[in-house]
C-alpha positions as CSV (number, residue, x, y, z in Angstrom):
1,X,60.5,161.5,-82.0
2,X,64.0,162.4,-83.1
3,X,63.1,161.5,-86.7
4,X,59.9,163.6,-86.6
5,X,62.0,166.5,-85.1
6,X,64.5,166.4,-88.1
7,X,61.7,166.3,-90.6
8,X,59.9,169.3,-89.0
9,X,63.2,171.2,-89.1
10,X,64.1,170.3,-92.7
11,X,63.8,172.9,-95.5
12,X,60.6,173.3,-97.2
13,X,60.2,173.3,-101.1
14,X,60.8,176.8,-102.6
15,X,59.2,176.7,-106.1
16,X,60.1,178.7,-109.1
17,X,57.7,179.9,-111.8
18,X,56.8,177.2,-114.5
19,X,56.8,177.7,-118.1
20,X,53.0,177.3,-118.4
21,X,50.6,180.3,-117.7
22,X,47.8,179.4,-115.3
23,X,45.2,181.9,-116.0
24,X,41.7,181.1,-117.3
25,X,42.0,183.1,-120.5
26,X,42.3,182.5,-124.2
27,X,45.8,184.1,-124.2
28,X,47.1,181.7,-121.4
29,X,45.6,178.7,-123.3
30,X,47.4,179.8,-126.5
31,X,50.7,180.2,-124.7
32,X,50.3,176.8,-123.0
33,X,49.8,175.2,-126.4
34,X,53.2,176.7,-127.5
35,X,54.8,175.3,-124.4
36,X,53.5,171.8,-125.2
37,X,54.6,172.1,-128.9
38,X,58.1,173.0,-127.4
39,X,58.0,169.4,-126.0
40,X,56.5,167.9,-129.2
41,X,53.1,167.6,-127.5
42,X,54.5,165.2,-124.9
43,X,52.9,166.0,-121.6
44,X,55.2,163.7,-119.8
45,X,58.3,165.5,-121.0
46,X,56.7,169.0,-120.6
47,X,56.0,168.3,-116.9
48,X,59.3,166.7,-116.2
49,X,60.9,169.9,-117.4
50,X,59.0,171.8,-114.6
51,X,61.2,170.5,-111.8
52,X,61.4,172.9,-108.9
53,X,57.9,174.5,-109.7
54,X,54.5,173.6,-108.2
55,X,54.1,171.2,-111.1
56,X,56.8,168.9,-109.8
57,X,55.3,165.7,-108.5
58,X,55.1,165.7,-104.6
59,X,55.7,169.5,-104.4
60,X,53.1,169.9,-101.7
61,X,55.0,167.6,-99.4
62,X,58.4,167.0,-97.9
63,X,60.6,164.9,-100.4
64,X,60.4,161.1,-100.2
65,X,64.0,161.1,-99.1
66,X,63.1,163.2,-96.0
67,X,60.1,161.1,-95.2
68,X,61.4,157.6,-95.7
69,X,63.1,157.2,-92.3
70,X,59.7,157.9,-90.7
71,X,57.5,156.0,-93.0
72,X,59.5,153.1,-94.6
73,X,58.1,150.4,-92.4
74,X,54.5,151.3,-93.1
75,X,52.6,149.1,-95.6
76,X,51.4,152.1,-97.6
77,X,54.9,153.7,-98.0
78,X,55.8,151.9,-101.3
79,X,52.8,153.3,-102.9
80,X,52.9,156.6,-101.3
81,X,56.5,157.1,-102.3
82,X,55.7,156.3,-105.9
83,X,52.8,158.8,-105.8
84,X,55.1,161.6,-104.5
85,X,57.8,160.8,-107.0
86,X,55.8,160.0,-110.1
87,X,52.3,161.3,-109.6
88,X,49.1,159.3,-109.2
89,X,49.3,156.8,-112.1
90,X,46.0,155.0,-112.8
91,X,46.4,151.6,-114.3
92,X,43.8,151.3,-117.0
93,X,42.8,148.6,-119.4
94,X,44.0,149.4,-123.0
95,X,41.7,151.2,-125.3
96,X,41.7,151.1,-129.1
97,X,43.1,154.4,-130.5
98,X,40.3,154.8,-133.0
99,X,37.8,154.2,-130.1
100,X,39.5,156.8,-128.0
101,X,39.5,159.5,-130.9
102,X,35.8,158.8,-131.4
103,X,34.9,159.1,-127.8
104,X,36.9,162.3,-127.5
105,X,35.0,163.8,-130.6
106,X,31.7,162.7,-129.1
107,X,32.7,164.4,-125.7
108,X,33.6,167.6,-127.4
109,X,30.1,167.7,-129.1
110,X,28.3,166.6,-126.0
111,X,29.7,169.3,-123.7
112,X,28.7,169.0,-120.1
113,X,25.8,167.8,-118.0
114,X,22.8,170.1,-117.7
115,X,23.8,171.5,-114.1
116,X,27.0,172.9,-115.6
117,X,25.9,173.7,-119.1
118,X,23.1,176.0,-118.0
119,X,25.4,177.8,-115.4
120,X,28.5,178.8,-117.4
121,X,29.2,181.7,-115.1
122,X,29.1,179.4,-112.2
123,X,31.2,176.8,-114.0
124,X,33.8,179.4,-114.4
125,X,33.7,180.5,-110.9
126,X,34.2,176.8,-109.7
127,X,37.2,176.2,-112.0
128,X,39.1,179.5,-112.0
129,X,40.8,178.8,-108.6
130,X,41.8,175.5,-109.9
131,X,43.6,177.1,-112.7
132,X,45.1,180.0,-110.8
133,X,46.5,177.5,-108.2
134,X,48.1,175.3,-110.8
135,X,45.7,172.5,-110.4
136,X,44.5,172.5,-113.9
137,X,46.1,173.5,-117.2
138,X,44.0,175.7,-119.6
139,X,44.3,174.8,-123.4
140,X,42.3,175.7,-126.5
141,X,39.4,173.3,-127.2
142,X,40.7,173.1,-130.8
143,X,44.0,171.7,-129.7
144,X,43.0,168.8,-127.5
145,X,42.5,166.3,-130.3
146,X,46.1,166.8,-131.2
147,X,47.5,165.7,-127.8
148,X,48.3,162.0,-127.6
149,X,46.1,159.9,-125.4
150,X,43.7,162.7,-124.4
151,X,40.3,161.8,-122.9
152,X,37.5,163.9,-121.6
153,X,34.7,163.6,-119.3
154,X,31.7,165.9,-118.7
155,X,31.3,167.9,-115.5
156,X,28.3,168.7,-113.4
157,X,27.5,171.1,-110.6
158,X,25.9,169.5,-107.5
159,X,24.3,171.6,-104.8
160,X,25.5,170.4,-101.5
161,X,25.9,171.7,-97.8
162,X,28.9,172.6,-95.8
163,X,29.5,173.9,-92.4
164,X,31.2,177.4,-92.0
165,X,33.6,178.6,-89.4
166,X,30.6,179.4,-87.0
167,X,29.2,176.0,-87.2
168,X,26.4,176.9,-89.5
169,X,25.2,174.8,-92.2
170,X,25.4,176.6,-95.5
171,X,24.8,175.7,-99.1
172,X,27.8,175.0,-101.3
173,X,28.2,174.2,-105.0
174,X,30.5,171.2,-105.9
175,X,31.9,170.7,-109.2
176,X,31.8,166.9,-110.2
177,X,34.1,165.3,-112.7
178,X,32.1,162.5,-114.1
179,X,34.8,160.1,-115.3
180,X,32.3,157.2,-115.0
181,X,30.3,158.6,-118.0
182,X,30.3,156.1,-120.8
183,X,30.6,157.4,-124.4
184,X,29.1,155.6,-127.4
185,X,31.8,153.0,-127.2
186,X,30.7,151.9,-123.8
187,X,34.0,153.0,-122.2
188,X,34.8,155.6,-119.5
189,X,38.0,156.2,-117.6
190,X,36.6,154.7,-114.5
191,X,35.3,151.5,-116.0
192,X,38.8,150.9,-117.4
193,X,40.5,151.2,-114.1
194,X,42.2,147.9,-113.1
195,X,40.6,147.7,-109.5
196,X,43.3,144.9,-108.4
197,X,45.9,147.7,-108.5
198,X,44.1,149.9,-106.0
199,X,45.0,150.0,-102.3
200,X,42.4,148.6,-100.0
201,X,40.2,151.2,-98.3
202,X,39.9,150.4,-94.6
203,X,38.5,153.9,-94.0
204,X,35.2,152.7,-95.3
205,X,34.3,151.5,-91.8
206,X,35.9,154.4,-89.9
207,X,32.7,155.7,-88.4
208,X,31.6,152.3,-87.0
209,X,35.1,151.9,-85.5
210,X,35.1,155.2,-83.9
211,X,31.6,154.8,-82.3
212,X,32.6,151.4,-80.9
213,X,35.7,153.0,-79.5
214,X,33.9,155.8,-77.8
215,X,31.6,153.3,-76.2
216,X,34.6,151.3,-75.0
217,X,36.3,154.4,-73.6
218,X,33.0,155.4,-71.7
219,X,32.8,151.8,-70.2
220,X,36.4,152.1,-69.0
221,X,35.9,155.7,-67.6
222,X,32.2,156.2,-66.7
223,X,32.6,159.4,-64.9
224,X,35.1,161.3,-67.2
225,X,34.5,163.9,-69.9
226,X,35.3,162.6,-73.4
227,X,36.4,165.1,-76.1
228,X,36.3,164.7,-79.9
229,X,37.6,166.8,-82.6
230,X,37.7,166.6,-86.4
231,X,40.4,167.9,-88.8
232,X,39.8,168.4,-92.5
233,X,42.6,168.4,-95.0
234,X,42.1,171.6,-97.0
235,X,41.5,171.0,-100.7
236,X,42.9,167.4,-100.1
237,X,42.6,165.9,-103.6
238,X,44.1,169.0,-105.1
239,X,47.3,168.5,-103.0
240,X,48.2,165.2,-104.8
241,X,49.5,165.3,-108.4
242,X,48.4,163.1,-111.3
243,X,51.0,161.3,-113.4
244,X,51.2,162.9,-116.9
245,X,49.6,159.7,-118.4
246,X,46.7,160.0,-116.1
247,X,46.5,163.9,-116.4
248,X,45.8,163.7,-120.3
249,X,42.9,161.3,-119.5
250,X,41.4,163.9,-117.0
251,X,40.3,166.7,-119.2
252,X,37.2,168.8,-119.0
253,X,35.9,171.7,-121.1
254,X,34.4,175.1,-120.7
255,X,32.6,175.4,-124.1
256,X,31.5,179.0,-123.6
257,X,35.2,180.0,-123.4
258,X,36.5,177.7,-126.0
259,X,38.8,176.1,-123.2
260,X,39.8,172.7,-122.1
261,X,41.2,172.1,-118.7
262,X,43.6,169.3,-118.2
263,X,43.5,168.4,-114.6
264,X,47.0,167.9,-112.9
265,X,45.8,166.9,-109.6
266,X,43.4,164.2,-108.2
267,X,39.9,164.8,-109.7
268,X,36.5,164.8,-107.9
269,X,35.2,161.8,-109.7
270,X,38.2,159.5,-110.6
271,X,37.7,156.0,-109.2
272,X,41.1,155.6,-107.8
273,X,41.2,159.0,-106.0
274,X,39.9,158.0,-102.6
275,X,42.3,155.0,-102.5
276,X,45.2,157.2,-103.8
277,X,44.6,159.9,-101.2
278,X,44.1,157.2,-98.5
279,X,47.7,156.2,-99.1
280,X,48.6,159.5,-97.5
281,X,45.8,160.1,-95.0
282,X,45.7,156.6,-93.5
283,X,49.6,156.8,-93.2
284,X,49.4,160.1,-91.4
285,X,46.6,158.8,-89.2
286,X,48.6,155.8,-88.1
287,X,51.5,158.1,-87.4
288,X,49.1,160.2,-85.1
289,X,48.1,157.2,-83.1
290,X,51.8,156.2,-82.8
291,X,52.7,159.6,-81.5
292,X,49.7,159.5,-79.1
293,X,51.0,156.1,-77.8
294,X,54.6,157.1,-77.3
295,X,55.5,158.0,-73.7
296,X,58.4,160.1,-75.0
297,X,56.3,162.6,-76.7
298,X,56.0,165.9,-75.1
299,X,53.3,168.1,-76.8
300,X,54.9,171.2,-75.1
301,X,58.0,170.6,-77.1
302,X,56.9,168.9,-80.3
303,X,53.6,170.3,-81.7
304,X,52.0,171.7,-84.9
305,X,52.4,175.5,-84.8
306,X,48.8,175.9,-86.0
307,X,47.5,173.9,-83.0
308,X,48.0,177.3,-81.0
309,X,45.2,178.9,-83.2
310,X,42.6,176.2,-82.2
311,X,39.8,177.2,-79.9
312,X,39.6,175.9,-76.3
313,X,37.6,172.6,-76.0
314,X,33.9,173.2,-75.6
315,X,32.2,171.1,-72.9
316,X,28.6,170.2,-72.3
317,X,27.0,171.8,-69.2
318,X,27.8,170.0,-65.9
319,X,24.0,169.3,-65.3
320,X,23.8,166.8,-68.2
321,X,24.1,163.3,-66.9
322,X,26.7,161.0,-68.5
323,X,25.0,157.9,-69.9
324,X,26.1,154.5,-69.1
325,X,27.8,152.6,-72.0
326,X,26.4,149.2,-72.9
327,X,28.7,146.2,-73.2
328,X,30.2,145.6,-76.7
329,X,30.2,142.3,-78.6
330,X,34.0,142.4,-78.7
331,X,36.5,143.4,-76.2
332,X,38.0,146.6,-77.7
333,X,41.4,147.7,-76.2
334,X,41.4,151.4,-75.4
335,X,44.4,153.6,-75.3
336,X,44.3,156.2,-72.5
337,X,46.1,158.8,-74.3
338,X,43.7,159.1,-77.2
339,X,42.7,157.6,-80.5
340,X,42.4,158.9,-84.1
341,X,40.6,157.6,-87.2
342,X,40.2,158.8,-90.7
343,X,37.6,158.9,-93.5
344,X,39.4,160.1,-96.7
345,X,40.2,163.6,-95.9
346,X,38.6,163.9,-92.5
347,X,40.6,162.9,-89.5
348,X,38.8,162.7,-86.2
349,X,40.1,162.0,-82.7
350,X,38.9,161.2,-79.2
351,X,40.5,161.4,-75.7
352,X,39.3,161.1,-72.2
353,X,39.9,164.0,-69.8
354,X,42.1,162.2,-67.3
355,X,43.3,164.3,-64.2
356,X,47.1,164.9,-64.5
357,X,47.5,164.2,-68.1
358,X,48.0,166.2,-71.4
359,X,45.3,164.1,-73.1
360,X,43.1,167.1,-74.2
361,X,45.9,169.3,-75.2
362,X,47.4,166.5,-77.3
């Protein structure tokens, strides 16, 4: 708990303004090209020169030196530390330079998938915040072929559904970055990813684990209320930087504006992204379970300030009978103080309302 307290009290990153201009305009794209030319079109050198700005790798988080005393013994820490220090670096199979150039030319001529190409105004709406927040670097389409190693993928707009602050299901348009799309060469960024270098994704079975845990909890406490909650990481993938070598391979285009966007953060379509984000979210989830199990933790003294803004727990009416839990195939141990699990960027937790405890407040 003392280590966590020191981290909470440590100074946060105070960024300065980068050299690049993050506006979705031709003028900003032209200026950014001049900045790249200053660094001889070397994106790595250009980004490394932006230290102490939001473009610095890991700028969304406490520095690795601050976090290391807390996470150094976690199996994900070595990989997470590398991401926070150097950005997410996707190991890809080599691609012949002439093939890359031909694929890039084909990509420029192809444009985007139909859902995006027939809705240019919506495409702009879905990308403008990524630019303004510094997640994507705007450049002129005519310059992208001059940037060493540049690769491009088409985007699409997928209609989906979300839940608003009132718990209502509402439509939502999602921009998808199709880095699995194969050009005439038969190659894409995703089919070149060396999968052996990716972290294992244990969150794939999180819902099954969670359901079994709730059943085990109900069997142990047949007459007590059980509360669940879900916490979502806001714009999760956009919090994690891409390494410069990966960023140049994560470009998209807005043909109607004659602009290319080089993504500087995890994309919604890169094969490594769930695993890369999992290096963080699974580590944080394990920390949450460790805190819940620590008898020295006092939630009245050490807590997230935003937790005071959460609504009070909502209970089902008392006249609803509590069902009897069936016996599980395995004997699942239960933590009386609560349990958390995670699926990519969604963390969910469960706790039993035991008299005389802080379980629900925790």
